[in-house]
Each structure stands twice: as C-alpha cells, then as structure tokens.
C-alpha positions in Angstrom: 0.0 0.2 0.0 1.7 3.3 -0.9 1.6 6.5 0.9 -1.1 7.9 -1.0 -3.6 5.3 -0.2 -2.6 5.3 3.5 -3.2 9.2 3.7 -6.6 8.7 2.0 -7.6 5.8 4.2 -6.1 7.1 7.4 -9.5 7.4 9.2 -10.0 3.8 8.5 -6.3 2.8 9.4 -6.2 4.8 12.5 -7.6 2.3 14.8 -4.8 -0.3 13.7 -2.1 2.1 14.7 -3.8 3.1 17.7 -3.8 -0.6 19.0 -0.1 -0.7 18.0 1.0 2.5 19.6 -1.4 3.1 22.2 0.9 5.6 24.3 0.2 8.2 21.3 -2.9 10.1 22.1 -6.1 10.6 19.8 -4.8 14.1 19.0 -1.5 12.9 17.5 -3.3 10.5 15.2 -5.6 13.2 14.1 -2.7 15.2 13.2 -0.7 12.4 11.7 -3.5 11.7 8.9 -1.3 9.2 7.2 2.3 11.3 7.3 4.8 8.6 8.0 7.6 11.0 8.8 5.4 13.0 11.3 4.4 9.5 12.9 8.1 8.5 13.0 9.0 11.6 15.0 6.2 11.3 17.4 7.2 7.8 18.0 10.6 9.1 18.7 9.3 11.4 21.1 7.1 9.5 23.1 9.0 6.0 23.3 12.5 7.7 23.1 13.6 5.6 20.1 16.3 6.4 17.7 15.0 8.0 14.3 16.1 4.6 12.5 13.9 2.5 14.8 10.9 4.8 14.5 11.1 4.8 10.6 11.5 0.8 10.7 8.3 0.7 12.9 6.4 2.7 10.5 7.6 0.7 7.5 6.7 -2.5 9.1 3.3 -1.3 10.1 2.8 -0.1 6.5 3.7 -3.6 5.0 1.2 -5.2 7.6 -1.5 -3.0 5.8 -1.0 -5.1 2.6 -2.3 -8.1 4.4 
C-alpha cells in the first residue's frame, strides 16, 4: 500500500495504528493523517527511540496493511 493510499484511508487505518502504539494520543493520530514522517517523529518523541527504529516501525506497520 503506497503512502497516498494510506493518507486517503487514514481514518480507517487509524484504529490499527492506535492498537499498535497505544501511548500516542488521539490528537497525535488526528494530526498524523497518514504522514509517515510525522508519525515516526512522534514515535521517537513518545518512546525515546532512535530515528532509524521509529522509521523501521512505521515501515513495518505499512507492510502489515497489505495483508
């Protein structure tokens, strides 16, 4: 699933993202709106991860959307 599709279907996918990263608030998910770079930044901020780990988490999440 490409980034444009994710952005377009974000309201449907938001629940899956919230289940995976429950420490992020609803407000964060509303602002993310499918923006993977913003999501990775918020994961870094909230979980204290390195940028590479946060980006990897987002990429892996995007891969699960194809299943």
